[in-house]
N, C-alpha and C positions, 0 to 999 in steps of 0.2 A: 474488652474481650467478649466474644460470643454475641456481638450486636451488629446489625446492619445499619449503615450510616449514609443517608442521602448526601450527595456531594456534587460539586461541579467537576468537569473533566477538561483537561488540557487537550485531550485527544481530538475532540470535536473541533476545537479552535485551530488545531494544527492542520486540519483538512483544508482550511481557507488559505493557509500559507502555500500549500502544494497545489491546490485547485481553486484559485480565487474566484473563478466563475460560479462556484457553489455558494458564495456568500449570500446569506439570507434564505438559503434553500435547505441547509442541513443543520439540524439541532440535536444536541445530545446532552445527556446527564449521566451521572454514575451513582452507584450504590456501593459503598465500601463494605465488603463482606470478608470476614476473617477466613482466609483460605491460604494455602501454601504459596501460590504463585500467580496463577492466571487471572485475567480480568475480562469482563464482558462489557462491551459498550453498546448502549441502546441508542440508535441514531434514526431519526425521522428524516426522510428524504422526499422532496417534492420535485418531480420532473415535468418538463413542458408537455411531453407527449402523454395526454390523458388516457390514451388507449394502451399504454405500456403495462406489462404484467410483471410480476415478480420473476418469472422465468426470463423475460427480456432483460431484466437487470442482471441476472446471472449470466446470460449470454454476453452482455456488454462487458462484464468483468472478465469473462474468459477470453474475449477478443483483445483485451488491453495488453499492450507490450510488457507491462510489469506483472502480468498474471504469472503466478508461480514464484515470483521473486518478492513482491510486496503484497499481492492479493492472492487469496485462494478461496475456494468454496468448499463447504462441508454440507452434505445432504443427510448425514446420519444423526440419530438422536444421541448426543454425547454430553458429557459434563465437563467441568473445568479441568479435572485431572487428565482428561483425554487430550487436552491441548498443551500440556506441559512438554517442553523440549521441541516445540514446533519452531521452525526457523522463519516462517512467513509472519510478518507482523500484523497482518490484517486477514483474518479468516472469517468470511461471511457465513454465518450459520443459516443456511437456507431453510432448514427444518424448523428453526425458531423464528425466522423473519416472517413478516406479514404484509399482505396487500391491504392497505387501510382505506382504499377508495381510489377514484380516478387520479392517477399520477402521484399518489402518496403511498410511501412504503416505510415500514418499520424494519430496519436492518439490525440484526444482532451480530456484533463483531467481537470475536475472541482474539486475545493475544497473550502470549507468555511474556510477562514484563521483562524478565532478565534474559532468557535464552534467545528470543527472537530479536531483542535489541542488540545483543552481542553478535548474532549472525548477520544483522544488517550492517553493523560496524565493520565486520570482516568483508562483507560484500563491497562496501564503499571504499575501504582501504585497498582491496584488490583492483577496483576500478581506477583509483588514484594512482596506484603503482603502474598499471598498464598505460594510463594516460601520460604519466610522468616519464615512463621509459620511452614512449614514442616521441614526446617533446624533447627529451635529452638527445635521442638519435637525430632529430631534426636540427637541434642546435649545434651538434658536433659534426654536421655535414654527412652523416651516414644515411640520411634520408633527404631526398631533394623534392620539394613541393612542385607539382605540375598544376598550374592554374589553367582552367579551361578558358577559351577565347572570350566567352561572355561572362567570366568571373562567377559562374553559378556553382562551380564545384572545384574542390582541391583534391588531387590524387597524390598520395605520398608513395614514392617509389624508393625502395631500399637500395643503397649503394654498396651492399655487401654486409657481411657479419661484423 
């Protein structure tokens, strides 16, 4: 109780499972601090573009298809309690992140251990339900697949309710 403990983190290792091209380019550690809920991940990132800025990193995150669902940016000076009950599992704290030199950045990532995890479980379950419902309609003949002549796309057409 009342101690900060240097520790390893599975969060940095998880990045490689989702984005294997980042292997050897992203490193992280953690310090366990007794607080109610939120965690802060300190991640060092090296990018190929040595001219890139921290602002460019933020713009790249904003343009990603998962922005708002899995990634979010924060530009305010906040503390851990401010991130409680956030549903986005990765919030890059741009105010606390740093440009460490050509193509090297220290990113500070906040996440609410329980709340955002639960929100992501619900997001995945909703996706599975929607995908399963479409597959069920396909299997029961209520949707007929139309395959383009060059087999490059499939269009699912509803056969009624």
